[in-house]
N, C-alpha and C positions, 0 to 999 in steps of 0.2 A: 680450662673450663670456660674462661671468658670467650675464647674463640668458638667453643661449642654453643654457648648461649647466644652469641652474636649470629651464628649460622642458623640456629633455630628461629630466632627473632626475624631474621631476614626471610626465611622460608614462609613464616606466618604472614608477614607484611606483604610478601609477593603474592600469596594466595588471595588475600583480601583485594589487592590491586587487580588481580586477574578477574575475580568475581565482579568487581565494580565495573570492569571494562566489558563484561559480557552483556550483550544486548538481546540475547535470545529470550523471547517471550514464552511463558509457560501456559498462559490462559488465552482463550479465544472465544469471543461471543459474536454471533452473527444473526441477522434477520434476512429473510429471503422470500421470494414469490416464485411459484412454479406453475406451469401450465401443461395440459395434456397428461393429466394424472390418471392413476388407476381408477379412482372413483368416477372421474369424467368418462373413462372408457365404459365402465359399467352403466353409467347413466345414458350412454348413447346406444344401448341395445334397442334395436327397432327404430333408431333415429339416424341410421346411416353408418355406424362404426362401432368398434370395440366388441363385436359379437363373440369372438373367441375368448378373449380374456374376461369379458363380462359373463359368459357362460360358466367359466371356471369359478368365478366369484359367486354366482348364484348357486352353483353346486356346493360350495363350501357353506353357504347359508343353509341349504337343505340339510347338510350333515349336522350342523350345529343346532338347527331348529327343525327337527324331524316332523313330518306331517304332510298332508296333501296341500300343496301350495300352487296356486296359479299366478302367473305374472302377466298382467295385461300389457299391451304394447304402449310404449311411450312415444307420443307423436310430436311433442315439443319439449325442449329442455334448455337449461342454462346452468351456469355455475360460477363460483367465485374464483376457482383456482386454489392452489395451496399456499397458505401463509405459514412460515416456519420460524421458530426461534431455536437457536442451537448453541450449546456450550461444549468446548473441547479442551482437554488438558494434554500438553505435550509430554510424552514419555521420553522422547529424544528428538533428534532432528528429522526423523522419518515418520514416526508413528504418533498419532493423536487419538485419544479416546474420550468419549463423552456421551451426550444425549441430545435428542431433538424432539421438540413438541410441534405438532402441526394442527391446522384447522382448515376445513374446507366445507363448502355447502353447495348443494345442487337443488334445482327445482324444475318443475315442468308440468305437463298435462298428460293424462292417460287417454287412451282412445275411447274410454267409457264416459268421458266428460269431466271426470274429477281431476283435481290437481294434487300436487305433492311437494314437499320440501324435506330434504334430508341433510343432516349434519354429520361430519366425519372428524371428530377430534382423534388425535393419535399421539402416542409417545413411543420413541424408539431409542435403543442403544446405537451409538454411531462410532465408526472407526474411520480414520482418515490416513492415507498413506501418501506422503510427499514423494514425487518423482525427483524434483529438484526445487530449490528455493533461492532465488537471487534477491538483490536489494529491492527490485521493483516488479518482479514477475516470478510466478511459481506455477507448477503443474502438479496434479495429484489425482488420486482415485478415492472414492468414498462409498462406504457401505453401511446401511442401517437396517435394523430388524427390531420389530416390537409388536404393539397391539393397537388396533383401531376400533372405535365404537361407531356403529351405524345407528344414528338417532333419528327417529321420526319427528319432524318438526310439528306435526299435528297431534303428537302424543297418542296415536292410535295403535302403535305397535311397541313392543318392549325393545330396549336397546340390545343390539346384537354385536357381540365381540367378534372381531375378525383379525387375522394377521395383517401386519403392516410392514412395509419394507421399501428400501430404495437402493438401487445399484447404479452409481454414477461413475462411469469408467473413465471418461476424459473430461477433466475439469481444469480451469485456469483461474488464477487470481492476479490482480495487478494494482499497483499503487505504491504507497509508502510502506515502511516497516510496521507501523502500528495500524493504519487505516487502509483497507483495500476493498476494491470491488471484486466480484467473482462471477463466473459463469460455469454452470455444471450441466452436462448432458448425460442422460441415462434413462431409467424407467422405474416407476413405482409410485409411492405415495406423494412424493414431491414433484413428480412430473418428468416429461422428456427434457424440458428445459427449465432450469431453476437458476435464478440470478438474485444477487443481493449485495450487502456490504458486511464486512467483518471488522472487529476491533481486537487487537492483540495487546496484552499487557502482562 
């Protein structure tokens, strides 16, 4: 009996020691900035780019807000790019799930002489798949899907809900185990290029 109790105690103590030695972080929070985003492509209709994707976007607006709508040509424009805050939880060494919130704004001038400003807040469910993760470097892919609101900065139009998403196929992170920088390439709400810092705990 004493030998059995000693064995059980040894196993319990060994388990706690193993847990104490595990440095795998379960939580991850990050901030990032992205450029060449979907809203920027839409905003570039008539200003030199994004016509195909922008046309699809306008088509979705027509479906969600039926009626006769005309879209004057935008002759000058600018934008902030996408700012993102993200939280992820590690299910295992490969898969992380969580959510992302984004904000972006665009502005410019129509060919009829009036100007405009639009805001694009978005919230998305996010999944991250690690290819590999070493002490100071890792590679992964990330996919997000959710909803975005198109808000008229002059309050002349009602908010329009739109699908939001991001597909980042080739991504890398570098630094320490807790604090790392990262660079993501893909397409969507967060842009063709998205970079930032993350903290794991």
